[in-house]
C-alpha positions in Angstrom: -37.7 153.7 6.8 -39.2 150.6 8.3 -42.5 148.9 7.6 -45.8 150.6 8.2 -47.5 149.9 11.4 -50.5 147.5 11.3 -54.0 148.7 12.5 -56.8 146.4 13.1 -60.4 147.8 13.5 -62.8 145.7 15.6 -66.6 146.6 14.9 -69.3 147.1 17.4 -72.3 144.8 18.0 -73.9 144.0 14.6 -71.0 145.9 13.0 -69.6 144.8 9.7 -66.6 146.1 7.8 -68.7 148.5 5.7 -70.5 149.9 8.6 -70.1 153.3 10.4 -66.8 155.1 10.0 -64.6 151.8 9.5 -64.0 152.1 5.7 -63.6 155.9 6.0 -61.0 155.6 8.8 -59.1 153.0 6.9 -58.7 155.3 4.0 -57.7 158.2 6.3 -54.9 156.2 7.8 -53.8 154.2 4.8 -50.7 156.5 4.1 -49.4 155.9 7.5 -50.6 152.3 8.3 -51.8 149.0 6.9 -55.3 148.9 8.1 -57.6 145.9 8.2 -61.2 145.9 9.4 -62.0 142.7 11.2 -64.9 140.6 10.2 -66.1 139.3 13.5 -67.9 136.0 13.9 -71.6 136.2 14.5 -71.6 140.1 14.8 -75.3 140.1 16.0 -74.6 137.6 18.8 -71.0 138.3 20.0 -69.4 136.0 22.6 -66.3 136.8 24.5 -64.5 133.6 23.3 -65.3 133.8 19.6 -64.4 137.5 19.3 -61.2 137.2 21.3 -60.2 134.1 19.2 -61.1 136.1 16.1 -58.7 138.9 17.1 -56.0 136.4 18.0 -56.3 134.5 14.7 -56.0 137.7 12.7 -53.5 139.7 14.7 -51.5 136.8 16.4 -50.8 135.9 19.9 -48.5 137.5 20.2 -48.5 139.7 17.1 -45.4 139.3 14.9 -44.4 142.9 15.4 -46.0 144.0 18.8 -44.6 147.4 18.9 -46.0 148.4 15.5 -49.4 146.7 16.2 -52.4 149.1 16.9 -55.9 148.0 17.7 -59.0 150.3 17.4 -62.3 149.0 18.7 -65.9 150.3 18.6 -68.1 149.6 21.5 -68.2 145.9 22.2 -65.1 145.7 19.8 -63.3 147.6 22.7 -64.4 144.9 25.1 -63.0 142.2 22.8 -59.6 144.1 22.5 -59.2 144.4 26.2 -59.9 140.7 26.6 -57.6 139.8 23.9 -54.8 141.8 25.6 -55.2 139.7 28.7 -54.4 136.6 26.6 -51.1 137.9 25.5 -47.8 136.4 27.0 -46.4 138.4 29.9 -44.1 141.0 28.8 -45.6 141.5 25.3 -46.8 145.0 24.9 -48.5 146.2 21.6 -48.0 149.7 20.1 -51.4 151.0 21.1 -55.1 150.7 21.7 -57.9 153.1 20.9 -61.3 152.5 22.3 -64.2 154.4 20.6 -67.4 154.6 22.5 -65.7 152.1 25.0 -67.3 150.8 28.0 -66.6 148.5 30.8 -70.3 148.4 31.9 -73.4 149.7 30.2 -76.5 151.1 31.6 -79.0 148.3 30.7 -77.1 145.4 29.2 -79.2 143.1 27.0 -78.7 139.3 27.6 -76.2 139.3 24.6 -74.0 141.8 26.4 -74.4 140.8 30.0 -71.4 138.4 30.1 -69.3 141.3 28.6 -70.1 143.5 31.6 -70.2 140.9 34.3 -67.1 138.6 33.5 -64.0 140.1 35.4 -61.3 141.7 33.5 -57.6 141.5 34.6 -57.0 145.1 34.8 -53.1 144.8 35.5 -52.6 142.7 32.4 -54.6 145.2 30.2 -52.5 148.0 31.4 -49.2 146.1 30.9 -50.2 145.0 27.4 -50.0 148.3 25.5 -47.7 151.3 25.6 -50.5 153.7 24.5 -54.0 153.3 25.6 -56.7 155.9 24.6 -60.4 156.0 24.9 -62.8 158.4 23.2 -66.3 158.6 24.5 -69.2 161.0 24.1 -71.1 163.0 26.6 -74.4 161.8 25.2 -73.9 158.1 24.5 -77.2 156.5 25.1 -75.6 153.3 26.5 -73.4 155.0 29.1 -75.3 158.0 30.3 -73.0 158.6 33.3 -70.0 159.2 31.0 -67.9 160.4 34.0 -68.1 156.9 35.4 -66.7 155.5 32.2 -63.9 158.1 32.5 -63.1 156.9 36.0 -63.2 153.2 35.1 -60.9 153.6 32.1 -58.6 155.9 34.0 -58.2 153.0 36.6 -56.9 150.9 33.7 -54.3 153.5 32.9 -56.1 154.9 29.8 -56.2 158.4 28.7 -59.8 159.4 28.2 -61.2 162.2 25.8 -64.8 163.2 26.0 -66.4 164.5 22.7 -69.6 166.5 23.0 -72.7 165.4 21.2 -71.6 162.4 19.0 -73.7 159.7 20.7 -72.3 156.2 20.1 -69.8 157.2 17.2 -72.0 155.7 14.5 -71.7 158.4 11.8 -69.9 157.5 8.3 -67.1 159.9 9.4 -65.9 160.6 12.9 -63.1 163.2 12.7 -62.3 162.9 16.5 -61.6 159.2 16.0 -59.3 159.9 13.1 -57.4 162.6 14.9 -56.9 160.2 18.0 -55.8 157.3 15.7 -53.3 159.6 13.9 -52.0 160.8 17.2 -51.5 157.3 18.5 -49.8 156.2 15.4 -47.3 159.1 15.4 -46.6 158.5 19.2 -48.2 161.8 20.1 -50.8 160.2 22.5 
């Protein structure tokens, strides 16, 4: 049996490693993977450049074992992951990406998030940079009320999108649907 896959969790805006479901998920996945929760620079004022560089510094560009590298993002953490994928060398594809409460645009972006919504994203490179691309959103996320538009946008990137009823922005201490999707991704059952 080979080494365990590596999972990196990238938090939301103002998210820290001990927030939301991050520690809980790390524990839930620990038997199957080595899990690290990224401590992002200036979590209350994320910039594309600093967060992408933070991922690249931690994970590698490219990762040492791309096929066994998995990234799980929450909200703006998803955006950072997508923008990191664009920086990977052509032909490098990581094992999988799971975007939780992912978005490409939000309904009313603050000045902090406006660049994340407005800066173009190389959709072709994103799609080519992972072999498994999954998005989990809610039908009542307060930041993306028209969740069907989010489904369409991620579908255009080649992602498989699941809509979970009534969980808002996935900020609870435990998120079973996130765990289930992460386990499926790690086992290749996406």
